[in-house]
C-alpha positions as CSV (number, residue, x, y, z in Angstrom):
1,M,0.0,0.0,0.0
2,R,1.4,3.4,-1.0
3,A,2.1,6.0,1.7
4,K,-0.4,8.9,1.5
5,G,1.0,11.9,3.3
6,P,4.5,13.4,3.0
7,F,5.4,12.3,6.6
8,Q,4.2,8.7,5.9
9,R,6.3,8.7,2.7
10,F,9.3,9.9,4.7
11,L,8.8,7.2,7.3
12,H,8.6,4.6,4.5
13,T,11.8,5.9,2.9
14,I,14.1,6.2,5.9
15,G,15.7,3.1,7.3
16,P,18.8,1.8,9.0
17,G,20.8,5.0,8.6
18,F,18.1,7.2,10.2
19,I,17.5,4.9,13.1
20,T,21.2,4.5,13.7
21,G,21.8,8.2,13.7
22,A,18.9,8.8,16.1
23,S,20.1,6.1,18.5
24,D,23.4,7.8,18.7
25,D,21.7,10.5,20.9
26,D,21.1,8.0,23.7
27,P,20.9,9.2,27.4
28,S,24.7,8.7,27.7
29,G,25.3,11.0,24.7
30,I,22.8,13.5,26.0
31,G,24.8,13.6,29.2
32,T,28.0,14.2,27.2
33,Y,26.5,17.0,25.2
34,S,24.9,18.6,28.3
35,Q,28.3,18.6,30.0
36,A,29.9,20.1,26.9
37,G,27.4,23.0,26.8
38,A,27.4,23.6,30.5
39,Q,31.2,23.6,30.9
40,L,32.4,25.2,27.7
41,G,29.3,27.2,26.5
42,F,28.6,27.9,22.8
43,D,32.3,27.5,21.8
44,V,32.0,23.7,21.5
45,G,29.2,23.6,19.0
46,W,31.5,23.5,16.0
47,T,32.6,19.9,17.0
48,M,29.2,18.6,15.8
49,V,29.9,20.1,12.3
50,F,33.4,18.7,12.3
51,T,32.3,15.1,13.2
52,L,29.4,15.0,10.7
53,P,31.3,14.1,7.5
54,L,33.3,11.6,9.5
55,M,30.2,10.0,10.9
56,V,28.4,9.9,7.5
57,A,31.5,8.3,5.8
58,I,32.1,5.6,8.3
59,Q,28.4,4.7,8.7
60,E,27.9,4.6,4.9
61,I,30.9,2.3,4.6
62,A,29.5,0.0,7.3
63,A,26.1,0.0,5.4
64,R,27.8,-0.8,2.1
65,I,29.6,-3.8,3.7
66,G,26.2,-5.2,4.8
67,R,24.3,-4.5,1.6
68,T,27.1,-5.7,-0.7
69,T,28.1,-8.9,1.0
70,G,24.7,-9.9,2.6
71,R,26.5,-10.2,6.0
72,G,27.2,-8.0,8.9
73,I,30.7,-6.8,10.0
74,S,31.2,-9.8,12.3
75,G,30.0,-12.2,9.7
76,N,32.7,-10.9,7.3
77,L,35.4,-10.8,9.9
78,A,34.6,-14.4,10.8
79,R,35.0,-15.5,7.2
80,H,38.1,-13.5,6.2
81,Y,40.2,-12.9,9.4
82,P,41.8,-14.9,12.2
83,P,39.3,-16.1,14.9
84,P,41.2,-14.3,17.7
85,L,40.5,-11.0,16.1
86,I,36.8,-11.4,15.8
87,Y,36.4,-12.9,19.3
88,F,38.4,-10.0,20.7
89,V,36.3,-7.4,18.9
90,A,33.0,-9.1,19.7
91,L,33.8,-9.4,23.4
92,L,35.0,-5.8,23.7
93,L,31.8,-4.6,21.9
94,F,29.6,-6.7,24.1
95,A,31.3,-5.4,27.3
96,A,31.1,-1.8,26.2
97,N,27.4,-2.2,25.2
98,V,26.5,-3.8,28.5
99,I,27.9,-0.9,30.4
100,N,26.3,1.6,28.1
101,I,22.9,-0.2,28.4
102,G,23.2,0.0,32.2
103,A,24.1,3.7,32.1
104,D,21.2,4.4,29.8
105,L,18.7,2.4,31.8
106,S,19.9,4.3,34.9
107,A,19.4,7.6,33.2
108,M,15.9,6.7,32.1
109,A,15.0,5.5,35.6
110,D,16.4,8.7,37.2
111,A,14.5,10.9,34.6
112,L,11.2,9.1,35.4
113,R,11.9,9.4,39.2
114,L,12.4,13.1,38.7
115,L,9.0,13.3,36.9
116,V,6.8,11.1,39.1
117,G,8.9,9.9,42.0
118,G,9.3,6.3,43.0
119,P,12.2,3.8,43.2
120,S,14.8,4.1,40.4
121,S,15.7,0.4,40.7
122,L,12.1,-0.7,39.8
123,Y,12.2,1.6,36.8
124,V,15.5,0.1,35.6
125,V,14.0,-3.4,35.6
126,A,10.8,-2.2,34.0
127,F,12.5,-0.4,31.2
128,G,14.9,-3.3,30.6
129,L,12.1,-5.8,30.4
130,A,10.0,-3.6,28.1
131,C,12.9,-3.3,25.6
132,V,13.7,-7.0,25.6
133,L,10.0,-8.1,25.2
134,A,9.6,-5.6,22.3
135,I,12.6,-6.9,20.4
136,V,11.9,-10.6,20.9
137,F,8.2,-10.7,20.3
138,L,7.3,-7.9,17.9
139,D,7.4,-8.7,14.2
140,Y,10.5,-7.1,12.6
141,S,8.6,-4.7,10.3
142,R,6.4,-3.6,13.1
143,Y,9.4,-3.2,15.4
144,V,11.2,-1.0,12.9
145,T,8.1,1.1,12.7
146,V,8.1,1.5,16.5
147,L,11.8,2.5,16.4
148,K,11.1,5.1,13.7
149,W,8.3,6.7,15.7
150,T,10.5,6.6,18.8
151,T,12.9,8.9,17.0
152,L,10.3,11.7,17.4
153,S,11.2,11.9,21.1
154,L,14.4,13.6,20.1
155,F,12.4,16.7,19.0
156,A,12.0,17.3,22.7
157,Y,15.4,18.9,22.7
158,V,14.5,21.2,19.8
159,V,11.5,22.3,21.9
160,A,13.7,22.7,24.9
161,A,16.1,24.9,22.9
162,F,13.3,27.3,21.9
163,L,12.1,27.4,25.5
164,A,15.5,28.7,26.6
165,D,16.5,32.3,26.1
166,I,19.3,31.6,23.5
167,P,21.4,34.4,21.9
168,W,21.2,32.8,18.4
169,G,23.9,35.0,16.9
170,E,26.4,33.8,19.6
171,A,25.1,30.2,19.2
172,L,25.6,30.2,15.4
173,K,29.1,31.6,15.8
174,G,30.0,28.7,18.1
175,V,28.7,26.3,15.5
176,V,30.4,27.6,12.4
177,L,33.7,29.0,13.9
178,P,36.1,26.4,15.4
179,H,37.4,27.4,18.8
180,M,40.0,25.4,20.7
181,E,41.3,25.8,24.2
182,W,44.5,24.3,25.5
183,S,42.9,23.0,28.6
184,R,42.2,19.7,30.1
185,A,38.5,20.4,30.2
186,F,38.4,21.2,26.5
187,F,40.3,18.1,25.4
188,T,38.4,15.8,27.8
189,T,35.1,17.1,26.4
190,F,36.3,16.8,22.8
191,L,37.4,13.2,23.2
192,A,34.1,12.4,24.9
193,I,32.2,13.9,22.0
194,L,34.3,11.9,19.5
195,G,33.6,8.7,21.5
196,T,29.9,9.4,21.6
197,T,29.4,10.3,17.9
198,I,31.6,7.6,16.4
199,S,30.9,4.3,18.3
200,P,31.5,0.8,17.1
201,Y,28.0,-0.4,18.0
202,L,26.6,1.9,15.4
203,F,28.8,0.3,12.7
204,F,27.6,-3.2,13.6
205,W,23.9,-2.2,13.9
206,Q,23.7,-0.4,10.5
207,A,25.5,-3.1,8.6
208,S,23.3,-5.8,10.1
209,Q,20.1,-3.8,9.5
210,E,21.0,-3.5,5.8
211,V,21.2,-7.3,5.8
212,E,17.8,-7.5,7.6
213,E,16.2,-5.1,5.1
214,E,17.6,-7.2,2.2
215,T,16.3,-10.4,3.8
216,I,12.7,-9.3,4.0
217,D,12.7,-7.8,0.5
218,P,12.2,-10.7,-2.0
219,K,13.6,-8.6,-4.8
220,A,16.8,-7.6,-3.0
221,K,20.0,-9.7,-3.2
222,P,23.6,-9.0,-2.0
223,L,25.1,-6.7,-4.5
224,K,28.0,-9.2,-5.2
225,R,25.3,-11.4,-6.7
226,A,23.0,-8.7,-8.1
227,P,25.3,-5.8,-9.2
228,W,22.5,-4.2,-11.2
229,Q,20.9,-3.2,-7.9
230,A,24.0,-1.3,-6.8
231,R,23.2,2.2,-8.1
232,G,19.8,2.5,-6.4
233,A,21.0,0.8,-3.2
234,F,24.0,3.1,-2.8
235,Q,21.9,6.2,-3.5
236,R,19.4,5.1,-0.9
237,I,22.2,4.3,1.7
238,R,23.8,7.6,1.2
239,A,20.6,9.6,1.5
240,D,19.4,7.6,4.5
241,T,22.8,7.8,6.3
242,L,23.2,11.5,5.6
243,V,19.8,12.3,6.9
244,G,20.3,10.1,10.0
245,M,23.7,11.5,11.0
246,A,22.6,15.1,10.3
247,F,19.5,14.6,12.4
248,S,21.7,13.1,15.2
249,N,24.1,16.1,15.2
250,L,21.3,18.7,14.9
251,I,19.8,17.3,18.1
252,A,23.2,17.3,19.7
253,I,23.6,21.0,18.8
254,A,20.2,21.7,20.3
255,I,21.3,20.1,23.6
256,I,24.6,22.0,23.6
257,V,23.1,25.4,22.9
258,T,20.3,24.8,25.4
259,T,22.7,24.0,28.3
260,A,25.1,26.7,27.2
261,A,22.4,29.4,27.3
262,T,21.0,28.2,30.6
263,L,23.4,26.2,32.8
264,H,26.7,27.7,31.5
265,K,25.3,31.2,31.8
266,A,24.1,30.5,35.4
267,G,27.5,29.1,36.3
268,V,26.3,25.5,36.6
269,T,29.2,23.5,35.0
270,D,29.3,20.2,37.0
271,I,26.9,18.0,35.0
272,N,27.6,14.3,35.3
273,S,24.6,12.8,33.5
274,S,21.6,13.6,31.4
275,S,19.3,13.5,34.5
276,D,21.6,16.0,36.2
277,A,21.1,18.3,33.2
278,A,17.3,17.9,33.4
279,K,17.3,18.7,37.2
280,A,19.6,21.7,36.8
281,L,17.5,23.1,34.0
282,E,14.4,23.6,36.1
283,P,15.5,26.6,38.2
284,V,17.1,28.4,35.3
285,A,14.8,27.5,32.3
286,G,11.5,26.6,34.0
287,K,9.4,23.6,34.8
288,F,8.3,23.0,31.3
289,A,11.9,22.8,29.9
290,F,12.8,20.4,32.7
291,V,9.8,18.1,31.9
292,I,10.6,18.2,28.1
293,F,14.2,17.4,28.7
294,A,13.4,14.5,31.1
295,M,10.8,13.0,28.8
296,G,13.4,13.1,26.0
297,I,15.8,11.1,28.1
298,I,13.2,8.3,28.5
299,G,12.2,8.3,24.8
300,T,15.8,8.2,23.5
301,G,16.6,5.4,25.9
302,L,13.8,3.3,24.6
303,L,15.3,3.8,21.1
304,A,19.0,3.3,22.1
305,V,18.8,0.3,24.5
306,P,17.4,-2.1,21.8
307,V,20.1,-0.9,19.3
308,L,22.9,-1.4,21.8
309,A,21.6,-4.9,22.8
310,G,20.9,-5.8,19.1
311,S,24.3,-4.8,17.9
312,A,26.0,-6.8,20.7
313,A,23.9,-9.8,19.8
314,F,24.7,-9.4,16.0
315,A,28.4,-9.1,16.8
316,V,28.6,-12.2,19.0
317,G,26.1,-14.2,17.0
318,E,27.9,-13.7,13.6
319,A,31.3,-14.3,15.3
320,C,30.0,-17.7,16.5
321,R,28.2,-18.3,13.2
322,W,24.8,-18.7,14.8
323,P,21.5,-18.0,13.0
324,V,21.0,-14.3,13.6
325,G,18.4,-11.7,12.7
326,L,15.4,-9.8,14.2
327,E,13.2,-11.1,11.4
328,R,13.7,-14.7,12.8
329,K,11.3,-16.1,15.3
330,P,12.8,-16.7,18.8
331,K,12.9,-20.5,18.3
332,A,14.9,-20.2,15.1
333,A,17.6,-18.0,16.7
334,M,17.6,-18.9,20.4
335,A,21.3,-18.2,21.0
336,F,21.0,-14.8,19.3
337,Y,18.0,-13.7,21.3
338,A,19.5,-15.1,24.5
339,T,22.7,-13.0,23.9
340,L,20.5,-9.9,23.3
341,A,18.5,-10.5,26.5
342,A,21.8,-11.3,28.5
343,A,23.2,-7.9,27.4
344,V,20.2,-6.1,28.8
345,A,20.1,-8.3,32.0
346,L,23.7,-7.6,32.7
347,G,23.2,-3.9,32.1
348,M,20.3,-3.9,34.6
349,G,22.5,-5.9,37.0
350,I,25.3,-3.3,36.9
351,M,22.9,-0.5,37.8
352,L,21.6,-2.5,40.8
353,T,25.1,-2.7,42.3
354,P,27.0,0.1,44.1
355,I,29.0,0.8,40.9
356,D,29.0,4.5,40.1
357,P,27.2,4.9,36.7
358,I,29.4,7.9,35.8
359,K,32.5,5.8,36.2
360,A,30.8,3.0,34.3
361,L,30.2,5.4,31.4
362,Y,33.9,6.5,31.5
363,W,35.1,2.9,31.2
364,S,32.5,2.3,28.5
365,A,34.0,5.2,26.5
366,V,37.5,3.8,27.0
367,I,36.4,0.3,25.8
368,N,34.5,1.9,22.9
369,G,37.5,3.8,21.8
370,I,39.8,0.8,22.1
371,C,37.2,-1.3,20.1
372,A,36.4,1.4,17.5
373,V,39.9,1.8,16.1
374,P,40.7,-1.8,15.2
375,V,37.1,-2.2,13.8
376,M,37.5,0.8,11.7
377,V,40.9,-0.2,10.4
378,V,39.6,-3.7,9.5
379,M,36.5,-2.2,7.9
380,M,38.6,0.0,5.7
381,L,40.8,-2.9,4.7
382,M,37.8,-5.1,4.0
383,T,36.2,-2.5,1.7
384,G,39.3,-2.5,-0.5
385,R,39.3,-6.3,-1.0
386,S,37.6,-7.7,-4.2
387,D,37.1,-11.1,-2.6
388,I,34.8,-9.4,0.0
389,M,33.3,-6.4,-1.9
390,G,33.3,-7.9,-5.4
391,K,33.0,-5.1,-8.0
392,F,32.1,-2.5,-5.4
393,P,35.2,-1.5,-3.3
394,V,35.0,1.8,-1.5
395,E,36.9,4.4,-3.4
396,G,37.5,8.1,-3.8
397,W,36.4,10.7,-1.3
398,L,34.4,8.2,0.7
399,R,37.6,6.1,1.3
400,F,39.5,9.2,2.2
401,L,37.0,10.3,4.8
402,G,36.8,6.7,6.1
403,W,40.5,6.7,6.7
404,L,40.4,10.2,8.1
405,A,37.7,9.2,10.6
406,T,39.9,6.2,11.6
407,I,43.0,8.4,12.1
408,V,41.0,10.9,14.2
409,M,39.6,8.2,16.4
410,G,43.1,6.7,16.8
411,L,44.5,10.0,17.9
412,S,41.6,10.5,20.3
413,V,42.4,7.1,21.9
414,V,46.0,8.2,22.2
415,G,44.9,11.5,23.8
416,L,42.7,9.6,26.2
417,A,45.5,7.3,27.2
418,L,47.9,10.3,27.7
419,Q,45.2,12.1,29.8
420,W,44.7,8.9,31.8
421,A,48.5,8.5,32.4
422,F,49.3,12.1,33.2
């Protein structure tokens, strides 16, 4: 049935790239952007423009791997590289995602507690169970529709931006004119933003979702076997990824300018989480801005937790060569769904222990950075191999930007290590 209105046609057109981009603005990311705006003000907005082409390039490359080969990143690693490499990458990704899931569930629970009161631990369990049940028991096409609608929760931060008294000239200057400070606070924030915007779970998710979309479309085949489909597929992937990553960074800019105009202006610079930002907003921006910000945390968490759990399950499942895929019924992919549920359960368990969620997020960022660099290097090497990509190696400006993103991430990990050491 043909979509009638423009918004319905838009929902029908967007796919893995848009959902991936939206899920990048998870509660952990919101905390990072809030801290950036509160601590450094408008001067850090340009980082979102800087990271956009790098994000678009590396995510498009991941999507091309899935669409061209008919396998996700782990599936290709398992068939073309030594087993220790794939097991190392899969376990690192699983560990980082578990910590991230726990931190996101904690932020969602804290946001709901701020809104209605009650015990955070109960909300952690409730949100975790809701995410797992939706992934396991909803039909894939229906589940993807739910994820697409959930992306609307991110507009809460656009609303919050317009509720704040923002000097738009100063905000625009911060976005378009790069400004660097030779300070520990600036470089720590910059590294955190890189780790938030370019995360390995996003590569695995988008590549695997391209395979899922191909599986449910009877006309679609891996491009290695159906090269005549390449032009249309690559055009769709580029448009979908560009829209998704631009949307992700637009929301990040909205969060940065909101917190810069309110918290930074009021001298509130110590923001350790997204719920801290929501709580701090109330006295300086009003009750409505606080409610909108807190509700956005819950909505983005409901989008991000399934993506984090799903990408972990795809990485482990493909590494072990299990049947994988959200379009499969639970009985047909028991190990895959068990891994997915285990990731959420372990994330819930972390948040029910005395572990500080802020420290957990720090270690998640460290593990993500360590994991991202070898994954990106191997992805770039894979996309140049004809035995993997057939007639469709990644070339030209896309390859240049892919390697540039890899180098930037590598330098960020070195910077993080030096900061840690000194």
